[in-house]
Legacy VTK file of the C-alpha trace (Angstrom):
# vtk DataFile Version 3.0
C-alpha trace
ASCII
DATASET POLYDATA
POINTS 232 float
220.348 40.007 106.095
218.016 39.314 109.024
219.786 37.475 111.844
217.608 35.296 114.023
219.420 35.554 117.367
216.399 34.337 119.304
215.751 30.739 118.266
212.192 30.877 119.647
211.148 33.184 116.793
212.982 31.335 114.029
210.985 31.006 110.818
209.835 27.579 109.695
211.471 26.078 106.633
208.370 26.777 104.551
208.065 30.425 105.600
211.769 30.946 104.960
211.353 29.409 101.504
208.401 31.708 100.759
210.247 34.828 101.897
213.503 34.139 100.082
212.760 32.023 97.014
209.180 32.674 95.893
207.656 35.756 94.283
204.135 37.109 94.749
201.536 35.028 92.908
204.052 32.245 92.185
202.519 28.791 92.038
204.533 26.660 94.427
205.688 23.072 93.890
203.694 20.197 95.365
204.365 19.406 99.014
206.148 16.161 98.101
208.594 18.111 95.924
209.081 20.799 98.559
209.602 18.109 101.186
212.531 16.744 99.202
213.930 20.210 98.432
213.712 21.518 101.987
214.562 18.293 103.784
211.359 18.378 105.817
208.676 15.706 106.108
205.392 16.209 104.271
203.530 16.029 107.584
205.672 18.846 108.994
205.195 20.886 105.811
201.421 20.543 106.105
201.593 22.027 109.586
203.816 24.839 108.349
201.433 25.443 105.447
198.516 25.942 107.860
200.514 28.576 109.723
201.301 30.300 106.422
197.610 30.261 105.494
196.689 31.810 108.847
199.257 34.544 108.189
197.710 35.146 104.766
200.977 34.634 102.884
199.694 31.713 100.787
196.431 30.789 99.112
195.475 27.144 98.620
192.870 26.189 96.005
192.006 22.810 94.469
192.752 23.748 90.834
195.490 26.351 91.221
197.378 24.709 94.067
199.473 26.776 96.474
200.260 30.375 95.540
202.271 32.965 97.384
200.265 36.069 98.264
201.421 39.649 98.528
202.341 40.443 102.129
199.541 41.811 104.287
199.785 42.609 107.977
196.049 42.303 108.643
195.592 38.484 108.790
198.067 38.081 111.640
196.726 41.131 113.485
193.132 39.999 112.983
193.764 36.526 114.407
195.533 37.952 117.443
192.907 40.660 117.937
189.968 38.239 117.737
191.613 36.057 120.355
192.307 39.058 122.573
188.718 40.308 122.359
187.362 36.897 123.317
189.788 36.724 126.210
188.854 40.199 127.471
186.795 42.783 125.569
188.889 45.577 127.095
191.502 44.702 124.486
189.167 45.836 121.717
188.686 49.182 123.442
192.461 49.528 123.821
193.001 48.583 120.183
190.388 51.158 119.192
192.402 53.835 120.963
195.566 52.543 119.282
193.852 52.770 115.883
192.890 56.372 116.618
196.496 57.234 117.424
197.616 55.591 114.168
195.200 57.705 112.133
196.109 60.947 113.882
199.848 60.209 113.617
199.684 59.548 109.874
196.970 62.083 109.016
199.059 64.850 107.462
201.287 62.464 105.540
198.304 60.515 104.225
196.067 63.409 103.188
198.895 65.150 101.352
198.972 62.146 98.980
195.291 62.203 98.059
194.374 62.916 94.437
191.386 64.650 92.884
189.914 61.221 92.216
190.339 60.359 95.902
188.516 63.535 96.927
185.696 62.675 94.553
185.451 59.182 96.013
185.363 60.512 99.574
182.591 62.945 98.634
180.676 60.115 96.980
180.963 57.987 100.136
179.596 60.831 102.269
176.719 61.398 99.861
175.904 57.684 99.767
175.921 57.494 103.572
173.641 60.490 103.913
171.207 58.996 101.419
171.084 55.762 103.394
170.464 57.629 106.652
167.676 59.731 105.170
166.014 56.887 103.305
162.961 54.827 104.222
163.816 52.485 105.726
167.052 53.852 107.196
170.155 51.875 106.217
173.363 51.744 108.249
176.206 53.132 106.094
178.866 50.837 107.482
180.519 50.152 104.118
180.865 53.887 103.566
182.254 54.400 107.072
184.912 51.742 106.657
185.849 52.772 103.124
186.074 56.467 103.954
188.662 55.896 106.660
190.640 53.302 104.722
190.622 55.437 101.568
192.210 58.353 103.398
195.234 56.239 104.388
195.518 53.818 101.468
197.982 55.904 99.434
200.553 55.640 102.203
201.260 52.207 100.731
202.225 51.064 104.236
201.048 47.484 104.918
201.416 47.922 108.667
199.195 50.992 108.836
196.597 49.437 106.543
196.795 46.064 108.270
196.103 47.697 111.611
193.169 49.697 110.267
191.671 46.763 108.360
191.862 44.541 111.435
190.110 47.225 113.472
187.213 47.404 111.025
186.929 43.618 110.869
186.547 43.440 114.637
184.257 46.470 114.578
181.913 44.336 112.493
182.371 41.287 114.705
181.338 43.244 117.804
178.120 44.363 116.110
178.986 48.049 115.957
178.154 48.076 112.243
174.469 47.468 113.022
174.088 50.217 115.615
170.699 51.886 115.240
170.991 55.233 117.045
170.125 57.585 114.187
171.167 60.707 116.102
174.618 59.246 116.718
175.026 58.205 113.079
174.034 61.638 111.805
176.580 63.246 114.119
179.304 60.914 112.868
178.575 61.761 109.256
178.486 65.472 109.979
182.095 65.125 111.095
182.912 63.072 108.013
181.433 65.817 105.852
183.622 68.394 107.616
186.702 66.213 107.092
186.056 65.660 103.398
185.171 69.312 102.709
188.338 70.459 104.463
190.538 68.027 102.542
189.122 69.090 99.193
190.232 72.708 99.775
193.565 71.693 101.282
192.709 72.676 104.849
194.371 69.674 106.453
194.377 71.201 109.951
190.614 71.726 109.947
190.121 68.164 108.744
192.406 66.953 111.506
190.328 68.723 114.166
187.160 67.148 112.754
188.848 63.739 112.871
189.757 64.152 116.549
186.282 65.360 117.510
184.819 62.412 115.611
187.009 60.023 117.630
185.781 61.562 120.895
182.230 60.765 119.807
183.132 57.173 118.925
184.812 56.581 122.298
181.536 57.386 124.040
179.881 54.606 122.121
182.520 51.852 122.126
183.309 51.690 125.831
180.131 49.877 126.935
180.678 46.913 124.564
180.472 43.619 126.430
182.311 40.400 125.790
178.978 38.610 125.348
178.131 40.909 122.424
181.331 39.876 120.653
180.755 36.163 121.330
LINES 1 233
232 0 1 2 3 4 5 6 7 8 9 10 11 12 13 14 15 16 17 18 19 20 21 22 23 24 25 26 27 28 29 30 31 32 33 34 35 36 37 38 39 40 41 42 43 44 45 46 47 48 49 50 51 52 53 54 55 56 57 58 59 60 61 62 63 64 65 66 67 68 69 70 71 72 73 74 75 76 77 78 79 80 81 82 83 84 85 86 87 88 89 90 91 92 93 94 95 96 97 98 99 100 101 102 103 104 105 106 107 108 109 110 111 112 113 114 115 116 117 118 119 120 121 122 123 124 125 126 127 128 129 130 131 132 133 134 135 136 137 138 139 140 141 142 143 144 145 146 147 148 149 150 151 152 153 154 155 156 157 158 159 160 161 162 163 164 165 166 167 168 169 170 171 172 173 174 175 176 177 178 179 180 181 182 183 184 185 186 187 188 189 190 191 192 193 194 195 196 197 198 199 200 201 202 203 204 205 206 207 208 209 210 211 212 213 214 215 216 217 218 219 220 221 222 223 224 225 226 227 228 229 230 231
């Protein structure tokens, strides 16, 4: 059992109740009933509920009430990351480097889990992106970019890896990188994606890994000039 030695990080009564007594997708009792059960005022429970919503562990809707959600790391990371980027945009650049290290560290484990269906999906994403880039007018294949990277690591079934990567892509969009219009840059990026996907399909994980690293070097050249004003 988890021992909370540091009282400053002690869970609220509501979060403790969620973690120990509720199951995913359970509809929770009304706040008045929980107030009586937990020995906490309704006003205090409302505050604790807002924290739980920010963490993404509950969903509150008018007709369905309060439901426990499956644990996801991304809501908490996203909130912290958005704050950090507004405080100083250098934090986004540092988080971008951190994300790259996460992908390279988990690459071999993740790609070994991919199925034939996954390979087909990755190929489809590359094809869709290339069609958008060669079309008239040109379309930015941001959805394909995000989904390609997330799809490679999704079968790890690790909420901390996925939460980190999802939060990165959310902030990537918030900084405006998903509307970048340098066609030469975009074509280079998708050439690397094509190399990665082709290598994975034939089981050449090392070649795919080299393409991933070279692709990150290209991205670093683009992300470093981002200003705080662009994010705001």
